N, C-alpha and C positions, 0 to 999 in steps of 0.2 A: 432391915428390909428395904428394898429399893424397887422402883418400877420404871418402866419406859412408857411415857405418856405422849399423846399427840395433842399439841396446842397450836392453834392458828396455822395448821398445815405442816408443822415441823415436829420432830421427835426430840424429847428431852429425857434425861435420867433424873428421877426425882427421889429424894430421901427426906424423911421427916426432919424438919428444922432447917433445911437448905433453902436458898433463894434461887429463883430462876429469872433471867431476863428474856422475855419473849416479845415477839412483835406486838404492837399496840392492840390492846383489847378495849372494848367500849364500856369499861366499868370504872366506877369511882373508887377512891381510896377507902380502905376498910371493908370492901365488898367481899363477902364469903362466896367462893366459887367452888363448884363441884365438877370435877373432870371425870367423865365416864369413858373416855377413849384411852383405855389402859391396854397396851400391847403386850406387856411382859411383867411378871411379878417374880422377884428373886428374893430368897430368904436363906442365906447360908448355902446348903447343898441342894435345897429344893428350888426348882425353877418351873414356873407355869407360863407356857407360851400360848398366846391367844391365837385363834383361827378365824378372823383376824384380831378379835378383841377377847380379853379375859372376861367371862361372864360374872357379874356381881361385884367386880372390882371397881372401886371409886377412890379418887384422890381429892381431899379437901384442901383448898388453898385460900389465902387471903391476899388481896391486892395491897401492896405496901406503898407503891408510888408509881406515877406516870412520869417519864423523863425522856430526854433526848440523848442519843449517843454522841460519841466523838465525831468531829467533822472529818469527812473523807473528801480529799481533793482529787478531782478527775482532770487529767491533762490530755487534750487531743493535739496531735502534731502530725503534719504531713510534710515530708521533705520537699525541698525545691519549690514550694508554693507559698511560703511565708504564712502558713496557717498554723496558728497556735491559739488554743482556747483553754481557759481554765473554768472549772465549775466546781461547786462544793455541794455537799449533801449531808444532812444530819437525820438519822433514822429515829422514829419515835418508838419507844419501848415501854413495856409494863413489867414491873418487878413483882413477882409472886413469892410468897412464903408458903412452903408446904407444911400443913398442919397435921394431917392424918391420912393414913393409907388403910383402906378397908378392903378385905378380900372376901 
């Protein structure tokens, strides 16, 4: 069984036992989270599509860790002006483990 859920404004495919890296959520490690924004539930040949959400469907998840992603280097360049700028960015993420899917 799998679901498409909406967390922090983005959509993710969730299956029991998988981990998801989502944008930072304000929860501590080992926090039990219930996600009710379930957009689709699929189980073999049966698929339930929400209009916009599937009623009564919930996904239980646990926060495993808070971490920062890889560094992304940004380079700005303009020709003939001697303008060259470097900037770096590391995004904050939350890793979730999917524990249970309830329909």
